[in-house]
N, C-alpha and C positions, 0 to 999 in steps of 0.2 A: 698529144692533147692533153690537155690538163685534168685533173681531176674533176671538175666541175663539167667538163664538156663531156666526160665519159656517163656523169649521172645523167647530164640531159638526154643523151644517146640511150642511155638504157630505159629512161621512163619512155621516150619516144619508139623504142623497139617491142615495150609492152604493151604499148596503147596501138602500135600498129598491126599489118596483117600477119595473122600467123604468131601474135603474139599472147598474152594471158587474157584469157575470158573474164576473170574479177575486173583486171584492171581497164579492160575496154569498155565494160558496163559503165564506169563512174562518171557521175557529173561533180560539177562545183558543189551543187546540194549533197551529193550524196557524202561528199567528202569533208563534211563539216564537220560531224561527230569525230573522224578521225583525228582530224586538226585539235580538235578540242582535248582528244586523250592524249595526245601527243605533245600538246604543250603542257598538260597536267604533269605526265610522267617526266619532262624537263624541269617543271619546278621543282619535283621532289628532288632530284638530284642537286639542284642549286641549295635545297634547304639543308641538304646534308653535305654539300660540298664533296659531292663524290664525283670527282674530273674524271674518272675513266669512264662512268655511266652518262655522266653530261655530256661528254662527247659524243657518244652513240646517241642519247636523245635529241643533242642537236642536230644530229643527221637524221633523224626521223621527223624533226619538223622540217628541215631543206627538203627532204623528199616531197613533204606536202606543197610548200613553195614551187619546187620545179613541178609539180604534178598539175596545180593549179594554172602555171603560166603555159602549159603544155597543152592542156584543155583550150585556154585562150589563143593560143597559136593556132590549134587546130580549127578555130572557128574564126579566125580573121581578125583577132580584136587585139592582142599585142603580143610580143614575146619577151624571155626569160630578157634579154639585152633591154628591152624598153622597162622592163620592171627594176633593175640594177641602175641603168643611165636615169631615170627620173628620180630616183631617191638619193643617188648620190650627186645628183644638179642640187637637191633639195638641202640637204646636208652642208653645200658648199655654200649654197644662199644664206641659208639661216644661220651662218657662223661668220659674218664678217669680221669679227674680233680675232679670227684665226685665219680666216682666206682673204679677206679684203684688207681694207684702209681703216675700218673702225679702231678706236681705242680699244685695249686688252679691257677684259673684264675680269673681276677680282673673285667673285663668288658665283656658284650655282644657281642664286636668285636671281644675280642681273643677266646669267645665262638664259634663263625661262623667261624672264620678261622680255627681252631681247628677241627671243624664238617667236612669242605669241603677238610682238609688234609686228613684225615681218610678216608672219602668217596673216595676219589681219589685212596689212599692206597687197599680200596675194591678192586674196580673197576680193578684194575691193577694184583692183586692178582686173580681175576677172570677170568683173560685173556682178560679183554677189552682193544683195543688198544687207546693209548691216542689219543683224539681228536684235530684234526688240527684247529678247529674252532675257529675265534675270540673271538664270543661270547657263552658263556656258555647255553648250550641247555635249553630252558624254555617249560613248558607246551604248548602245541599247543591249547588248548581252553583258555588260558588265557585271560582275557577281555582285551581290546584295552588299558586303560587307565592303567593297571598294567603293561602291557607289557611294555608299552614305559618307565614308571617309573624304571621296573627293568633293561631295555637296558641301561639306562642314568645311573643308579649305575654302570654297569658294564664298561659303558665309563669311569666314574670317576676313579673308583678303577682301571683300567687298564692304563689311562693316554692316552687313545686310541686319534688319531688324526681325529678330528671331524671339523676343520678348513675350511671353505667353504662350510659344510654339515649343522652344527647348530653352531650358534652364541653363543658361550658361554657368552660373555658380556651382550648380549641380557637376557639370561637365568639367568645371577646373578643378573643383575637390577630388572627383574621380582621377583626373589626371595625375592630381599628386600623389595618389595612392599607388599607381602603375609602374611596374618596370616590365621587363619582357615577359619574363615567366608569372608574374602574377596574370598580366593579360591573357597568355596562354591560359591559366588555369580559370579564369572566368567565363571567356568564350565556350571553352571546352563545357563547363557546368551547364551554362546557360542552353547550348545545343543539346546535351545529355537530357535536360530539364524538360526541354520542347518536346523531344523523341518521346519521353515518359508520359508528356501530356496527349500525345497526340498532335501537335503542332509542327507547323512548318517555319523554322527560323529564319531560312531566305527568303519565303515569300512574305514573312510578317516584316522582317525588317526593310524590303523592297518597297511593300506598302506605306511605311511610317515614312521612309526618306521622300515617298512621292509626295505624301501628303505634306511635308514640312517644305518641300519645293512649291509645292501649290499655295500654300498659307503665305510664305514669304514672299512669294511674286505677287500676289493679291495686295498684301501689304503695298509692297514698292511701286507699283500702279497706282494705289490710292494717293500715295504721299507725293506722286510725282504728277499728279493730274491724267494721267492716260486711261 
């Protein structure tokens, strides 16, 4: 047996008769916090390039993946093999420049553009109606800082109208002043100041990003007559 087979057998044994009471009580919902915690700990090791602990934390994240697949298998929904097969097929399908006859791509940007086009075609083939939303759907639990960054990326990519909503000149001026260390200092100072003031920086940024998205969407729809 491979190490992956051993891990799957261990999780199944923990869940099975005579197994661990804690593991037997878990559900997909109850494990969400565990998954968030394990991913956060993995990110910390990546930030430090701490490879021995990174290996350990990758294992803890893998436990979560196998555990969720075990729960799904018990419910008759899918297996870990199904998960691996589906994601492998998706990787091959969305990299025709590597696995197919398509021309080689020279930049990461071209790869992302090709990925998104193939993804859109797959959704259309599956019968999904094209989205009328101005902004691409983003994960609802995305941290506020990553959400704001992703929304601004879409603003720039789509050349969306933000005048009067966001000051592009101020953003550009701030960008010229930043490097990695300066950015870290300013973000930490803002978070610390918010704490001193009794404010929630995560919530404030999420609300502001939501306002930007809403106001830009209204403008785009008004300009297009929709």
